[in-house]
Predicted model as a PDB file, atoms N, CA, C, CB and O in Angstrom, pLDDT in the B-factor column:
MODEL        1                                                                  
ATOM      1  N   MET A   1      12.043  -7.221   6.156  1.00 81.00           N  
ATOM      2  CA  MET A   1      11.277  -5.972   6.014  1.00 81.00           C  
ATOM      3  C   MET A   1      11.132  -6.090   7.866  1.00 81.00           C  
ATOM      4  CB  MET A   1       9.581  -6.037   4.775  1.00 81.00           C  
ATOM      5  O   MET A   1      11.004  -7.009   8.674  1.00 81.00           O  
ATOM      6  N   GLN A   2      11.185  -5.352   7.895  1.00 88.00           N  
ATOM      7  CA  GLN A   2      10.690  -3.888   9.308  1.00 88.00           C  
ATOM      8  C   GLN A   2       9.659  -3.369   9.785  1.00 88.00           C  
ATOM      9  CB  GLN A   2      10.986  -2.626   9.123  1.00 88.00           C  
ATOM     10  O   GLN A   2       9.114  -2.556   9.039  1.00 88.00           O  
ATOM     11  N   ILE A   3       9.050  -3.596  11.053  1.00 87.00           N  
ATOM     12  CA  ILE A   3       7.210  -2.612  11.398  1.00 87.00           C  
ATOM     13  C   ILE A   3       8.536  -2.201  12.891  1.00 87.00           C  
ATOM     14  CB  ILE A   3       4.675  -4.143  11.988  1.00 87.00           C  
ATOM     15  O   ILE A   3       9.402  -2.899  13.419  1.00 87.00           O  
ATOM     16  N   ILE A   4       8.252  -1.288  13.033  1.00 88.00           N  
ATOM     17  CA  ILE A   4       8.665  -0.312  14.585  1.00 88.00           C  
ATOM     18  C   ILE A   4       6.861  -0.632  15.047  1.00 88.00           C  
ATOM     19  CB  ILE A   4       9.322   2.158  14.268  1.00 88.00           C  
ATOM     20  O   ILE A   4       5.802  -0.381  14.472  1.00 88.00           O  
ATOM     21  N   VAL A   5       7.354  -1.575  16.903  1.00 90.00           N  
ATOM     22  CA  VAL A   5       5.749  -1.071  17.395  1.00 90.00           C  
ATOM     23  C   VAL A   5       5.494   0.155  18.926  1.00 90.00           C  
ATOM     24  CB  VAL A   5       4.876  -2.806  17.917  1.00 90.00           C  
ATOM     25  O   VAL A   5       5.870   0.338  20.084  1.00 90.00           O  
ATOM     26  N   ARG A   6       5.039   0.438  18.388  1.00 90.00           N  
ATOM     27  CA  ARG A   6       5.374   1.693  18.942  1.00 90.00           C  
ATOM     28  C   ARG A   6       4.510   2.179  20.312  1.00 90.00           C  
ATOM     29  CB  ARG A   6       5.186   2.689  17.790  1.00 90.00           C  
ATOM     30  O   ARG A   6       3.668   3.014  19.981  1.00 90.00           O  
ATOM     31  N   ASP A   7       4.486   1.859  21.881  1.00 92.00           N  
ATOM     32  CA  ASP A   7       3.616   2.361  22.428  1.00 92.00           C  
ATOM     33  C   ASP A   7       2.709   0.483  22.468  1.00 92.00           C  
ATOM     34  CB  ASP A   7       3.002   3.930  21.500  1.00 92.00           C  
ATOM     35  O   ASP A   7       1.605  -0.056  22.381  1.00 92.00           O  
ATOM     36  N   ASN A   8       4.465   0.129  22.699  1.00 92.00           N  
ATOM     37  CA  ASN A   8       3.421  -1.496  22.808  1.00 92.00           C  
ATOM     38  C   ASN A   8       2.218  -1.557  21.727  1.00 92.00           C  
ATOM     39  CB  ASN A   8       2.450  -1.653  24.557  1.00 92.00           C  
ATOM     40  O   ASN A   8       1.729  -2.684  21.805  1.00 92.00           O  
ATOM     41  N   ASN A   9       1.836  -1.114  21.166  1.00 93.00           N  
ATOM     42  CA  ASN A   9       1.196  -0.891  19.983  1.00 93.00           C  
ATOM     43  C   ASN A   9       1.000  -2.543  19.155  1.00 93.00           C  
ATOM     44  CB  ASN A   9       2.184   0.303  19.117  1.00 93.00           C  
ATOM     45  O   ASN A   9       1.643  -2.906  18.170  1.00 93.00           O  
ATOM     46  N   VAL A  10      -0.007  -3.306  19.847  1.00 94.00           N  
ATOM     47  CA  VAL A  10       0.461  -4.429  18.618  1.00 94.00           C  
ATOM     48  C   VAL A  10      -0.246  -4.834  17.208  1.00 94.00           C  
ATOM     49  CB  VAL A  10       0.477  -5.740  19.257  1.00 94.00           C  
ATOM     50  O   VAL A  10       0.162  -5.377  16.181  1.00 94.00           O  
ATOM     51  N   ASP A  11      -1.941  -4.130  17.796  1.00 94.00           N  
ATOM     52  CA  ASP A  11      -2.485  -4.673  17.170  1.00 94.00           C  
ATOM     53  C   ASP A  11      -2.136  -3.393  15.536  1.00 94.00           C  
ATOM     54  CB  ASP A  11      -3.967  -5.028  17.993  1.00 94.00           C  
ATOM     55  O   ASP A  11      -2.264  -3.594  14.328  1.00 94.00           O  
ATOM     56  N   GLN A  12      -1.646  -2.066  16.384  1.00 94.00           N  
ATOM     57  CA  GLN A  12      -1.288  -1.495  14.616  1.00 94.00           C  
ATOM     58  C   GLN A  12      -0.583  -1.562  14.075  1.00 94.00           C  
ATOM     59  CB  GLN A  12      -1.217  -0.520  14.151  1.00 94.00           C  
ATOM     60  O   GLN A  12      -0.741  -1.488  12.857  1.00 94.00           O  
ATOM     61  N   ALA A  13       1.069  -1.810  14.828  1.00 94.00           N  
ATOM     62  CA  ALA A  13       1.943  -2.578  14.074  1.00 94.00           C  
ATOM     63  C   ALA A  13       1.784  -3.684  12.700  1.00 94.00           C  
ATOM     64  CB  ALA A  13       2.395  -3.185  15.023  1.00 94.00           C  
ATOM     65  O   ALA A  13       2.526  -3.638  11.718  1.00 94.00           O  
ATOM     66  N   LEU A  14       0.571  -4.736  12.893  1.00 95.00           N  
ATOM     67  CA  LEU A  14       0.343  -5.757  12.484  1.00 95.00           C  
ATOM     68  C   LEU A  14      -0.265  -5.298  11.308  1.00 95.00           C  
ATOM     69  CB  LEU A  14      -0.266  -6.574  13.309  1.00 95.00           C  
ATOM     70  O   LEU A  14       0.128  -5.668  10.202  1.00 95.00           O  
ATOM     71  N   ARG A  15      -1.452  -4.304  11.510  1.00 95.00           N  
ATOM     72  CA  ARG A  15      -2.274  -3.932  10.129  1.00 95.00           C  
ATOM     73  C   ARG A  15      -0.646  -3.072   9.325  1.00 95.00           C  
ATOM     74  CB  ARG A  15      -4.139  -2.492  10.544  1.00 95.00           C  
ATOM     75  O   ARG A  15      -0.334  -3.218   8.144  1.00 95.00           O  
ATOM     76  N   ALA A  16      -0.175  -2.568   9.934  1.00 94.00           N  
ATOM     77  CA  ALA A  16       0.840  -1.373   9.528  1.00 94.00           C  
ATOM     78  C   ALA A  16       1.862  -2.812   8.409  1.00 94.00           C  
ATOM     79  CB  ALA A  16       1.984  -0.337  11.465  1.00 94.00           C  
ATOM     80  O   ALA A  16       2.695  -2.593   7.529  1.00 94.00           O  
ATOM     81  N   LEU A  17       1.317  -4.267   8.953  1.00 94.00           N  
ATOM     82  CA  LEU A  17       2.730  -4.848   8.285  1.00 94.00           C  
ATOM     83  C   LEU A  17       1.984  -5.922   7.631  1.00 94.00           C  
ATOM     84  CB  LEU A  17       4.132  -5.426   9.396  1.00 94.00           C  
ATOM     85  O   LEU A  17       2.620  -6.632   6.852  1.00 94.00           O  
ATOM     86  N   LYS A  18       0.700  -6.169   7.823  1.00 95.00           N  
ATOM     87  CA  LYS A  18      -0.099  -6.764   6.846  1.00 95.00           C  
ATOM     88  C   LYS A  18      -0.074  -5.154   5.345  1.00 95.00           C  
ATOM     89  CB  LYS A  18      -2.005  -7.260   7.843  1.00 95.00           C  
ATOM     90  O   LYS A  18       0.168  -5.657   4.248  1.00 95.00           O  
ATOM     91  N   LYS A  19      -0.167  -4.402   5.299  1.00 95.00           N  
ATOM     92  CA  LYS A  19      -1.037  -3.279   4.829  1.00 95.00           C  
ATOM     93  C   LYS A  19       0.654  -3.393   3.933  1.00 95.00           C  
ATOM     94  CB  LYS A  19      -1.828  -1.660   6.095  1.00 95.00           C  
ATOM     95  O   LYS A  19       0.662  -3.147   2.726  1.00 95.00           O  
ATOM     96  N   LYS A  20       1.848  -3.734   4.575  1.00 95.00           N  
ATOM     97  CA  LYS A  20       3.412  -3.972   3.968  1.00 95.00           C  
ATOM     98  C   LYS A  20       2.654  -5.013   2.852  1.00 95.00           C  
ATOM     99  CB  LYS A  20       4.923  -4.830   5.282  1.00 95.00           C  
ATOM    100  O   LYS A  20       2.009  -4.411   1.994  1.00 95.00           O  
ATOM    101  N   LEU A  21       2.652  -5.985   2.787  1.00 94.00           N  
ATOM    102  CA  LEU A  21       2.583  -7.364   2.153  1.00 94.00           C  
ATOM    103  C   LEU A  21       2.323  -7.309   1.276  1.00 94.00           C  
ATOM    104  CB  LEU A  21       1.960  -8.237   2.478  1.00 94.00           C  
ATOM    105  O   LEU A  21       2.886  -7.845   0.322  1.00 94.00           O  
ATOM    106  N   GLN A  22       1.050  -6.415   1.254  1.00 95.00           N  
ATOM    107  CA  GLN A  22      -0.229  -6.348   0.932  1.00 95.00           C  
ATOM    108  C   GLN A  22       0.111  -5.289  -0.115  1.00 95.00           C  
ATOM    109  CB  GLN A  22      -1.298  -6.038   2.119  1.00 95.00           C  
ATOM    110  O   GLN A  22      -0.750  -5.475  -0.974  1.00 95.00           O  
ATOM    111  N   ARG A  23       0.561  -4.705  -0.351  1.00 94.00           N  
ATOM    112  CA  ARG A  23       1.197  -3.719  -1.355  1.00 94.00           C  
ATOM    113  C   ARG A  23       2.495  -4.494  -2.028  1.00 94.00           C  
ATOM    114  CB  ARG A  23       1.696  -2.231  -0.529  1.00 94.00           C  
ATOM    115  O   ARG A  23       2.843  -3.922  -3.060  1.00 94.00           O  
ATOM    116  N   GLU A  24       2.960  -5.164  -1.840  1.00 94.00           N  
ATOM    117  CA  GLU A  24       4.152  -6.151  -2.419  1.00 94.00           C  
ATOM    118  C   GLU A  24       3.767  -7.297  -3.185  1.00 94.00           C  
ATOM    119  CB  GLU A  24       4.985  -6.754  -1.316  1.00 94.00           C  
ATOM    120  O   GLU A  24       4.550  -7.905  -3.915  1.00 94.00           O  
ATOM    121  N   GLY A  25       2.382  -7.638  -2.997  1.00 92.00           N  
ATOM    122  CA  GLY A  25       2.237  -8.909  -3.674  1.00 92.00           C  
ATOM    123  C   GLY A  25       2.556  -9.929  -2.942  1.00 92.00           C  
ATOM    124  O   GLY A  25       2.480 -10.931  -3.653  1.00 92.00           O  
ATOM    125  N   VAL A  26       3.018 -10.310  -1.413  1.00 94.00           N  
ATOM    126  CA  VAL A  26       3.472 -11.573  -1.045  1.00 94.00           C  
ATOM    127  C   VAL A  26       2.147 -12.401  -0.663  1.00 94.00           C  
ATOM    128  CB  VAL A  26       4.551 -11.458   0.153  1.00 94.00           C  
ATOM    129  O   VAL A  26       2.455 -13.138   0.273  1.00 94.00           O  
ATOM    130  N   TYR A  27       0.816 -12.574  -1.005  1.00 92.00           N  
ATOM    131  CA  TYR A  27      -0.043 -12.666  -0.778  1.00 92.00           C  
ATOM    132  C   TYR A  27      -0.963 -13.371  -1.758  1.00 92.00           C  
ATOM    133  CB  TYR A  27      -0.180 -11.726  -0.422  1.00 92.00           C  
ATOM    134  O   TYR A  27      -1.669 -14.379  -1.796  1.00 92.00           O  
ATOM    135  N   ARG A  28      -0.562 -12.204  -2.643  1.00 91.00           N  
ATOM    136  CA  ARG A  28      -1.000 -13.056  -4.103  1.00 91.00           C  
ATOM    137  C   ARG A  28      -0.321 -14.260  -4.374  1.00 91.00           C  
ATOM    138  CB  ARG A  28      -0.728 -12.242  -5.431  1.00 91.00           C  
ATOM    139  O   ARG A  28      -0.765 -15.356  -4.713  1.00 91.00           O  
ATOM    140  N   GLU A  29       1.454 -13.663  -4.058  1.00 92.00           N  
ATOM    141  CA  GLU A  29       2.199 -14.460  -4.216  1.00 92.00           C  
ATOM    142  C   GLU A  29       2.390 -16.182  -4.321  1.00 92.00           C  
ATOM    143  CB  GLU A  29       2.629 -14.009  -3.591  1.00 92.00           C  
ATOM    144  O   GLU A  29       2.462 -17.162  -5.062  1.00 92.00           O  
ATOM    145  N   MET A  30       2.411 -15.459  -2.379  1.00 94.00           N  
ATOM    146  CA  MET A  30       1.504 -16.849  -1.899  1.00 94.00           C  
ATOM    147  C   MET A  30       0.309 -18.112  -2.372  1.00 94.00           C  
ATOM    148  CB  MET A  30       0.898 -16.370  -1.070  1.00 94.00           C  
ATOM    149  O   MET A  30       0.594 -19.285  -2.615  1.00 94.00           O  
ATOM    150  N   LYS A  31      -1.032 -17.509  -2.416  1.00 92.00           N  
ATOM    151  CA  LYS A  31      -1.252 -18.139  -3.351  1.00 92.00           C  
ATOM    152  C   LYS A  31      -1.361 -18.505  -4.552  1.00 92.00           C  
ATOM    153  CB  LYS A  31      -1.559 -18.204  -3.241  1.00 92.00           C  
ATOM    154  O   LYS A  31      -2.393 -19.157  -4.708  1.00 92.00           O  
ATOM    155  N   LEU A  32      -0.494 -18.327  -5.893  1.00 91.00           N  
ATOM    156  CA  LEU A  32       0.198 -19.224  -6.631  1.00 91.00           C  
ATOM    157  C   LEU A  32       0.267 -19.926  -6.253  1.00 91.00           C  
ATOM    158  CB  LEU A  32       1.053 -19.172  -7.007  1.00 91.00           C  
ATOM    159  O   LEU A  32      -0.165 -21.060  -6.463  1.00 91.00           O  
ATOM    160  N   ARG A  33       1.049 -19.342  -5.300  1.00 93.00           N  
ATOM    161  CA  ARG A  33       3.024 -21.112  -5.065  1.00 93.00           C  
ATOM    162  C   ARG A  33       1.775 -22.202  -4.527  1.00 93.00           C  
ATOM    163  CB  ARG A  33       5.228 -20.738  -2.678  1.00 93.00           C  
ATOM    164  O   ARG A  33       2.116 -23.364  -4.751  1.00 93.00           O  
ATOM    165  N   ARG A  34       0.131 -22.071  -3.736  1.00 95.00           N  
ATOM    166  CA  ARG A  34       0.275 -23.040  -3.879  1.00 95.00           C  
ATOM    167  C   ARG A  34      -0.050 -24.138  -4.003  1.00 95.00           C  
ATOM    168  CB  ARG A  34       0.553 -23.034  -3.618  1.00 95.00           C  
ATOM    169  O   ARG A  34       0.206 -25.177  -3.396  1.00 95.00           O  
ATOM    170  N   HIS A  35      -0.934 -23.758  -5.241  1.00 94.00           N  
ATOM    171  CA  HIS A  35      -0.731 -25.811  -6.511  1.00 94.00           C  
ATOM    172  C   HIS A  35       0.535 -25.315  -7.571  1.00 94.00           C  
ATOM    173  CB  HIS A  35      -2.936 -26.434  -8.233  1.00 94.00           C  
ATOM    174  O   HIS A  35       0.397 -24.099  -7.707  1.00 94.00           O  
ATOM    175  N   PHE A  36       0.994 -25.501  -7.882  1.00 95.00           N  
ATOM    176  CA  PHE A  36       1.664 -26.229  -9.539  1.00 95.00           C  
ATOM    177  C   PHE A  36       0.345 -25.038 -10.552  1.00 95.00           C  
ATOM    178  CB  PHE A  36       1.179 -28.955  -9.839  1.00 95.00           C  
ATOM    179  O   PHE A  36      -0.884 -24.967 -10.548  1.00 95.00           O  
ATOM    180  N   GLU A  37       1.333 -24.369 -11.218  1.00 94.00           N  
ATOM    181  CA  GLU A  37       0.764 -23.995 -12.350  1.00 94.00           C  
ATOM    182  C   GLU A  37       1.790 -24.480 -13.991  1.00 94.00           C  
ATOM    183  CB  GLU A  37       0.563 -22.299 -12.043  1.00 94.00           C  
ATOM    184  O   GLU A  37       2.969 -24.323 -14.309  1.00 94.00           O  
ATOM    185  N   LYS A  38       0.809 -24.986 -14.551  1.00 95.00           N  
ATOM    186  CA  LYS A  38       1.427 -24.840 -15.794  1.00 95.00           C  
ATOM    187  C   LYS A  38       1.969 -24.515 -16.837  1.00 95.00           C  
ATOM    188  CB  LYS A  38       1.340 -24.916 -16.006  1.00 95.00           C  
ATOM    189  O   LYS A  38       1.275 -24.763 -17.824  1.00 95.00           O  
ATOM    190  N   PRO A  39       2.763 -24.138 -17.005  1.00 96.00           N  
ATOM    191  CA  PRO A  39       2.937 -22.922 -18.080  1.00 96.00           C  
ATOM    192  C   PRO A  39       2.742 -22.698 -18.759  1.00 96.00           C  
ATOM    193  CB  PRO A  39       3.482 -22.543 -18.483  1.00 96.00           C  
ATOM    194  O   PRO A  39       3.554 -21.914 -19.251  1.00 96.00           O  
ATOM    195  N   SER A  40       1.344 -23.092 -19.763  1.00 97.00           N  
ATOM    196  CA  SER A  40       0.787 -22.454 -20.838  1.00 97.00           C  
ATOM    197  C   SER A  40      -0.209 -21.260 -19.368  1.00 97.00           C  
ATOM    198  CB  SER A  40      -0.285 -23.838 -22.226  1.00 97.00           C  
ATOM    199  O   SER A  40      -0.284 -20.032 -19.318  1.00 97.00           O  
ATOM    200  N   GLU A  41      -0.964 -22.633 -18.132  1.00 95.00           N  
ATOM    201  CA  GLU A  41      -1.561 -20.980 -16.994  1.00 95.00           C  
ATOM    202  C   GLU A  41      -1.873 -20.567 -17.054  1.00 95.00           C  
ATOM    203  CB  GLU A  41      -1.400 -20.037 -16.472  1.00 95.00           C  
ATOM    204  O   GLU A  41      -3.022 -20.150 -17.201  1.00 95.00           O  
ATOM    205  N   LYS A  42       0.157 -20.138 -16.872  1.00 94.00           N  
ATOM    206  CA  LYS A  42       0.848 -19.096 -16.485  1.00 94.00           C  
ATOM    207  C   LYS A  42       1.214 -18.024 -17.216  1.00 94.00           C  
ATOM    208  CB  LYS A  42       1.728 -19.461 -16.080  1.00 94.00           C  
ATOM    209  O   LYS A  42       2.058 -17.151 -17.011  1.00 94.00           O  
ATOM    210  N   ARG A  43       0.229 -18.274 -18.366  1.00 97.00           N  
ATOM    211  CA  ARG A  43       1.304 -17.569 -20.140  1.00 97.00           C  
ATOM    212  C   ARG A  43      -0.229 -16.841 -19.905  1.00 97.00           C  
ATOM    213  CB  ARG A  43       1.895 -19.000 -22.362  1.00 97.00           C  
ATOM    214  O   ARG A  43      -0.435 -15.690 -19.520  1.00 97.00           O  
ATOM    215  N   ALA A  44      -0.773 -17.407 -20.098  1.00 97.00           N  
ATOM    216  CA  ALA A  44      -2.391 -16.854 -20.656  1.00 97.00           C  
ATOM    217  C   ALA A  44      -2.507 -15.943 -19.452  1.00 97.00           C  
ATOM    218  CB  ALA A  44      -3.930 -18.206 -20.802  1.00 97.00           C  
ATOM    219  O   ALA A  44      -3.249 -15.048 -19.858  1.00 97.00           O  
ATOM    220  N   ARG A  45      -2.170 -15.658 -18.129  1.00 95.00           N  
ATOM    221  CA  ARG A  45      -2.735 -15.423 -16.243  1.00 95.00           C  
ATOM    222  C   ARG A  45      -1.872 -14.144 -16.965  1.00 95.00           C  
ATOM    223  CB  ARG A  45      -2.019 -16.692 -14.241  1.00 95.00           C  
ATOM    224  O   ARG A  45      -2.314 -13.004 -17.110  1.00 95.00           O  
ATOM    225  N   GLU A  46      -0.485 -14.643 -17.392  1.00 96.00           N  
ATOM    226  CA  GLU A  46       0.445 -13.371 -17.258  1.00 96.00           C  
ATOM    227  C   GLU A  46      -0.193 -12.564 -18.388  1.00 96.00           C  
ATOM    228  CB  GLU A  46       2.219 -13.647 -17.482  1.00 96.00           C  
ATOM    229  O   GLU A  46      -0.206 -11.340 -18.251  1.00 96.00           O  
ATOM    230  N   LYS A  47      -0.901 -13.285 -19.858  1.00 98.00           N  
ATOM    231  CA  LYS A  47      -1.468 -12.702 -20.458  1.00 98.00           C  
ATOM    232  C   LYS A  47      -2.197 -11.367 -21.346  1.00 98.00           C  
ATOM    233  CB  LYS A  47      -1.561 -13.055 -20.127  1.00 98.00           C  
ATOM    234  O   LYS A  47      -2.283 -10.606 -22.310  1.00 98.00           O  
ATOM    235  N   ALA A  48      -2.727 -12.032 -19.670  1.00 97.00           N  
ATOM    236  CA  ALA A  48      -4.847 -11.136 -18.902  1.00 97.00           C  
ATOM    237  C   ALA A  48      -4.480 -10.324 -18.266  1.00 97.00           C  
ATOM    238  CB  ALA A  48      -6.219 -12.018 -17.614  1.00 97.00           C  
ATOM    239  O   ALA A  48      -5.180  -9.519 -17.650  1.00 97.00           O  
ATOM    240  N   ALA A  49      -2.799 -10.406 -18.307  1.00 96.00           N  
ATOM    241  CA  ALA A  49      -2.666  -8.979 -16.921  1.00 96.00           C  
ATOM    242  C   ALA A  49      -2.025  -8.302 -17.221  1.00 96.00           C  
ATOM    243  CB  ALA A  49      -2.141  -9.074 -15.492  1.00 96.00           C  
ATOM    244  O   ALA A  49      -1.532  -7.368 -16.589  1.00 96.00           O  
ATOM    245  N   ALA A  50      -1.851  -8.688 -18.492  1.00 98.00           N  
ATOM    246  CA  ALA A  50      -0.580  -7.630 -19.469  1.00 98.00           C  
ATOM    247  C   ALA A  50      -1.922  -6.660 -20.646  1.00 98.00           C  
ATOM    248  CB  ALA A  50       1.042  -9.190 -20.933  1.00 98.00           C  
ATOM    249  O   ALA A  50      -1.585  -5.771 -21.429  1.00 98.00           O  
ATOM    250  N   VAL A  51      -3.393  -7.155 -20.452  1.00 98.00           N  
ATOM    251  CA  VAL A  51      -4.295  -6.694 -21.394  1.00 98.00           C  
ATOM    252  C   VAL A  51      -5.034  -5.873 -20.264  1.00 98.00           C  
ATOM    253  CB  VAL A  51      -5.161  -7.875 -22.307  1.00 98.00           C  
ATOM    254  O   VAL A  51      -5.471  -4.753 -20.527  1.00 98.00           O  
ATOM    255  N   ARG A  52      -5.223  -6.610 -18.593  1.00 97.00           N  
ATOM    256  CA  ARG A  52      -6.350  -6.022 -17.492  1.00 97.00           C  
ATOM    257  C   ARG A  52      -5.354  -4.037 -17.865  1.00 97.00           C  
ATOM    258  CB  ARG A  52      -6.126  -7.156 -15.021  1.00 97.00           C  
ATOM    259  O   ARG A  52      -5.830  -3.020 -18.370  1.00 97.00           O  
ATOM    260  N   ARG A  53      -3.908  -4.321 -17.305  1.00 97.00           N  
ATOM    261  CA  ARG A  53      -2.673  -2.752 -17.578  1.00 97.00           C  
ATOM    262  C   ARG A  53      -3.091  -2.344 -18.986  1.00 97.00           C  
ATOM    263  CB  ARG A  53      -0.524  -3.159 -17.647  1.00 97.00           C  
ATOM    264  O   ARG A  53      -3.950  -1.462 -18.992  1.00 97.00           O  
ATOM    265  N   ALA A  54      -2.629  -2.840 -20.360  1.00 97.00           N  
ATOM    266  CA  ALA A  54      -3.159  -1.950 -20.516  1.00 97.00           C  
ATOM    267  C   ALA A  54      -3.857  -1.607 -21.093  1.00 97.00           C  
ATOM    268  CB  ALA A  54      -2.814  -1.514 -20.549  1.00 97.00           C  
ATOM    269  O   ALA A  54      -3.616  -0.563 -21.700  1.00 97.00           O  
ATOM    270  N   ARG A  55      -5.774  -2.574 -21.356  1.00 97.00           N  
ATOM    271  CA  ARG A  55      -6.739  -1.195 -20.742  1.00 97.00           C  
ATOM    272  C   ARG A  55      -7.015  -0.130 -20.042  1.00 97.00           C  
ATOM    273  CB  ARG A  55      -7.318  -1.283 -20.395  1.00 97.00           C  
ATOM    274  O   ARG A  55      -7.752   0.767 -20.453  1.00 97.00           O  
ATOM    275  N   LYS A  56      -6.327  -0.142 -18.688  1.00 97.00           N  
ATOM    276  CA  LYS A  56      -6.274   0.790 -17.630  1.00 97.00           C  
ATOM    277  C   LYS A  56      -5.333   2.141 -17.731  1.00 97.00           C  
ATOM    278  CB  LYS A  56      -5.866   0.006 -16.506  1.00 97.00           C  
ATOM    279  O   LYS A  56      -5.319   3.207 -17.115  1.00 97.00           O  
ATOM    280  N   MET A  57      -4.249   1.363 -19.222  1.00 96.00           N  
ATOM    281  CA  MET A  57      -3.114   2.537 -18.784  1.00 96.00           C  
ATOM    282  C   MET A  57      -4.190   3.345 -19.995  1.00 96.00           C  
ATOM    283  CB  MET A  57      -0.853   2.240 -19.150  1.00 96.00           C  
ATOM    284  O   MET A  57      -4.186   4.567 -20.145  1.00 96.00           O  
ATOM    285  N   GLU A  58      -4.766   2.732 -20.512  1.00 95.00           N  
ATOM    286  CA  GLU A  58      -5.655   3.405 -22.074  1.00 95.00           C  
ATOM    287  C   GLU A  58      -6.645   4.649 -21.945  1.00 95.00           C  
ATOM    288  CB  GLU A  58      -6.808   2.145 -22.776  1.00 95.00           C  
ATOM    289  O   GLU A  58      -6.887   5.683 -22.567  1.00 95.00           O  
ATOM    290  N   ARG A  59      -7.129   3.927 -20.692  1.00 94.00           N  
ATOM    291  CA  ARG A  59      -8.509   4.678 -20.361  1.00 94.00           C  
ATOM    292  C   ARG A  59      -7.489   6.242 -19.103  1.00 94.00           C  
ATOM    293  CB  ARG A  59     -10.094   3.051 -19.149  1.00 94.00           C  
ATOM    294  O   ARG A  59      -8.099   7.219 -18.670  1.00 94.00           O  
ATOM    295  N   LYS A  60      -6.547   6.076 -18.939  1.00 94.00           N  
ATOM    296  CA  LYS A  60      -5.860   6.908 -17.695  1.00 94.00           C  
ATOM    297  C   LYS A  60      -5.611   7.682 -18.854  1.00 94.00           C  
ATOM    298  CB  LYS A  60      -4.481   6.317 -16.550  1.00 94.00           C  
ATOM    299  O   LYS A  60      -5.436   8.892 -18.706  1.00 94.00           O  
ATOM    300  N   ARG A  61      -5.562   7.127 -20.108  1.00 93.00           N  
ATOM    301  CA  ARG A  61      -4.817   8.667 -21.063  1.00 93.00           C  
ATOM    302  C   ARG A  61      -6.126   9.233 -21.483  1.00 93.00           C  
ATOM    303  CB  ARG A  61      -3.624   8.324 -22.799  1.00 93.00           C  
ATOM    304  O   ARG A  61      -6.226  10.380 -21.921  1.00 93.00           O  
ATOM    305  N   MET A  62      -7.074   8.462 -21.352  1.00 92.00           N  
ATOM    306  CA  MET A  62      -7.692   9.239 -22.502  1.00 92.00           C  
ATOM    307  C   MET A  62      -8.555  10.517 -21.376  1.00 92.00           C  
ATOM    308  CB  MET A  62      -8.944   8.006 -23.695  1.00 92.00           C  
ATOM    309  O   MET A  62      -8.796  11.665 -21.750  1.00 92.00           O  
ATOM    310  N   GLU A  63      -8.944   9.911 -19.841  1.00 90.00           N  
ATOM    311  CA  GLU A  63      -9.175  10.536 -19.242  1.00 90.00           C  
ATOM    312  C   GLU A  63      -8.628  11.649 -18.756  1.00 90.00           C  
ATOM    313  CB  GLU A  63      -9.391  10.032 -18.814  1.00 90.00           C  
ATOM    314  O   GLU A  63      -9.207  12.530 -18.120  1.00 90.00           O  
ATOM    315  N   ARG A  64      -7.284  11.591 -19.122  1.00 90.00           N  
ATOM    316  CA  ARG A  64      -6.689  12.372 -19.232  1.00 90.00           C  
ATOM    317  C   ARG A  64      -6.259  13.984 -19.961  1.00 90.00           C  
ATOM    318  CB  ARG A  64      -6.356  11.719 -19.265  1.00 90.00           C  
ATOM    319  O   ARG A  64      -5.910  15.078 -19.518  1.00 90.00           O  
ATOM    320  N   ASP A  65      -6.529  13.355 -21.378  1.00 88.00           N  
ATOM    321  CA  ASP A  65      -6.051  14.020 -22.874  1.00 88.00           C  
ATOM    322  C   ASP A  65      -8.056  14.435 -22.603  1.00 88.00           C  
ATOM    323  CB  ASP A  65      -5.162  12.501 -24.763  1.00 88.00           C  
ATOM    324  O   ASP A  65      -8.065  15.664 -22.660  1.00 88.00           O  
ATOM    325  N   GLY A  66      -9.518  13.977 -22.369  1.00 80.00           N  
ATOM    326  CA  GLY A  66     -10.220  14.646 -22.606  1.00 80.00           C  
ATOM    327  C   GLY A  66     -10.868  15.291 -20.965  1.00 80.00           C  
ATOM    328  O   GLY A  66     -12.041  15.399 -20.608  1.00 80.00           O  
ATOM    329  N   ALA A  67     -10.090  15.501 -20.508  1.00 65.00           N  
ATOM    330  CA  ALA A  67     -10.065  16.634 -19.938  1.00 65.00           C  
ATOM    331  C   ALA A  67     -10.038  18.055 -19.782  1.00 65.00           C  
ATOM    332  CB  ALA A  67      -9.697  16.503 -19.701  1.00 65.00           C  
ATOM    333  O   ALA A  67     -10.745  18.819 -19.126  1.00 65.00           O  
ATOM    334  N   LYS A  68      -8.514  18.332 -20.958  1.00 54.00           N  
ATOM    335  CA  LYS A  68      -7.789  19.299 -21.190  1.00 54.00           C  
ATOM    336  C   LYS A  68      -9.103  20.035 -22.088  1.00 54.00           C  
ATOM    337  CB  LYS A  68      -6.258  18.894 -21.888  1.00 54.00           C  
ATOM    338  O   LYS A  68      -8.951  21.138 -22.613  1.00 54.00           O  
TER     339      LYS A  68                                                      
ENDMDL                                                                          
END                                                                             
């Protein structure tokens, strides 16, 4: 990953770096790796995330189809 510092503006470059890390999920992964997660907890977390994604996609689809 590379961030370009323009006009010695380090603050702006740091903001861009943090935004890229956030988008790629690095912070979320770091938080998960702080402590050991049992395989059953991991499955439950991933299943819950899949359910949330499916519900969100369904809401978006219904919103899109209902608007037509």
